[in-house]
N, C-alpha and C positions, 0 to 999 in steps of 0.2 A: 473600502472593500479589501478582500484578501486575495492575493495572487499566489498560486501554487505552481511550481515548475518541477516536473519529474525529469530524472536523468538516470542513466545506467542500463537501459534496456539494450538488447542485442540478440544475436544468435549464439546459441550454445548447444552442445551435444548433451544427450540424455546422461544424467548422472553428474553433470557439471553444476557450477554455481554462478550466481549473479548477485550483485548488490545494487538495489535501487535506492535513489536518494530523492527527496522532495524538499525543496527550499521554499519557505513561506516568506512573504513580504506584505507590506501594506498594514492595514489596521487589524492587528491580531489581538486576541484577548487571552487573559489568563483563564485556566480551567478548560481550555479547548481540547476536544478529543480529535486525534488524528487517525486516519485509517487508509487502508489500501483496498481497492476493489478492482475487479478485472472483468473483461468481457472477451470471450473466445468467439471465433467466427461462427455465426449461426446460433449462438447461445445468448441467453439473457445475462445481464450484468450480475456478478456474483461477489458477495462479501468475502474478503480474504483475511484481513486482520485489522486490529485497532489498538491504540495505546492511549492511556490517560495522560493528563497534563504532567503528572509526576514522573511518568515513564515506568511506573511500578505495575499498574494494573494493565493486563494485556488480554486480548481475545483473538482466537484463531478459528477459522473454519476447520471442520474435521479433515478436509481434503489436504490441508497444508500443515496441520499440527505435527510437530516433531521435525519438520523439514525447513520451515520458514521461521525467521525471528524478526520481530519488529522492535525498533528502538527509536528514541528521539533525543536530540540535543537541544534543549530549550534555549540555551544561550545563542546557538547558531540558527534557531528556528528551523531546524531540519529534522525530518523523520526518515528512517531507513527501513528497508526490507531486505534482509539477508535471505537468499533463496538457495538452499542446498538440495542435493539429490533431485535435481530437476527432471521432470517427466514430460513427454510430448504433450500430455493433456494439460500441462501448465501453460502452454502457448496461448497468449492472449495479449490484449492491450491492458496494461496496468495503470490504474488511475490513483492518484493521491487525492484525498478529500479531508475536509475538516467540518466539525460541527460543535455546537454547544449542547450539553445534555448528557444523557446516559450513554454508556459504552455498549450499545446493543448491536448485534450482528445483522444489521439490515442494510438495504441499499437505497432506501427512500427517505432518510432523515439527514442527509448530508447537505450542508449549506454551500460549500465552496469546493470546486473541482479543478484539478489540473488538466492539462491537455492530453495526458496519457503518454506512455512509452511502450513500445512494442517489445515483447519478449517472445522469442521463437526458440523452441526446444526441438532439435532434430533427433531422430532415432538412429 
């Protein structure tokens, strides 16, 4: 199995920045797609971003495009989410996830999930 562990969450004021990290271990495979999803209080889980195995192809939800940047370091088996210009509506538990297949902006095709890390943006 694959284990994913997120870190970097915390409390930040609106307009600030955070960098989330997700370290993968266990039986990983080449060609895997890595992604970030989030769930705000009282809301359904939402797709945030995903990156291909090469780190070149990336996908973002419209709500974070231009503010968030996803990247990965294959040698370190780590994926990052740089979050800038944070807004209170970005407050959520952020989950790292992985899958094999197409890089589609969905919430129902992910095979492995991390425990999640809390991001709170105050106004």
